[in-house]
C-alpha positions, 0 to 999 in steps of 0.5 A: 573588714572592708575590701575594695575587691574589684571583682568578687568573682575573679578574686573569690579563691583569694578572699576565701583564704583571707577570711579563713585565716582572718575571721571577721564578724562583719565583712564589707566588699565594694566594687564587687562586679558581682553576679548572682552565682558568685554571691550564692557561692560566697553565701554557701561557703560562709553559711554562718553569715547573713549576706546582703548585696546590691548590684550596680547600675553598670557592670562594675560596682556593687556592694556586699555586707556579710554579718556573722549569724551571732550578731542581730541584723536586719536590712532597712526596708526604706533603702531596700531597692536602692542600687549600689547601697546596702543599709542594715541595722546591726545589734540589739535594741540597746546597742544598735547602729546603722551600717551602710556601704555604697558604691558610687560610679565614677561618672555619676554624682555622689548620692548626697540626698540618699546619704542625708536620708540615711544619716537622718534615720539614725545618729549611730551610723557608719557610712562607708564605701567606694565613692570614687573621688569626684574630680576633674583630672 
């Protein structure tokens, strides 16, 4: 499930209801406006998930991926400290794919070089996110 939540903190009760009625093995949130306390609350509520997140360089944005604990997952160290992106290896050695989500602020250029590095690392990649379509209007 992929959601652009426009503030995880503000919509957390609604998100809890949605995820309790629609269980998903992989949950991705973009535009979370997240705070540490909100992520901790989400993680406690969904303790059967591994939760990975990154804040944004501004007060908006931010990304979060939650993977059910029954699914093997590991954060990709190469991209660990990149703002607004989470990159994970998901699955077993024989059936592994790379999952990446990114938030690109409206006033910044798309991080194309970063996307290239992610895609060069693995041919089996799912790259998603809130890219805030760049245009002049």
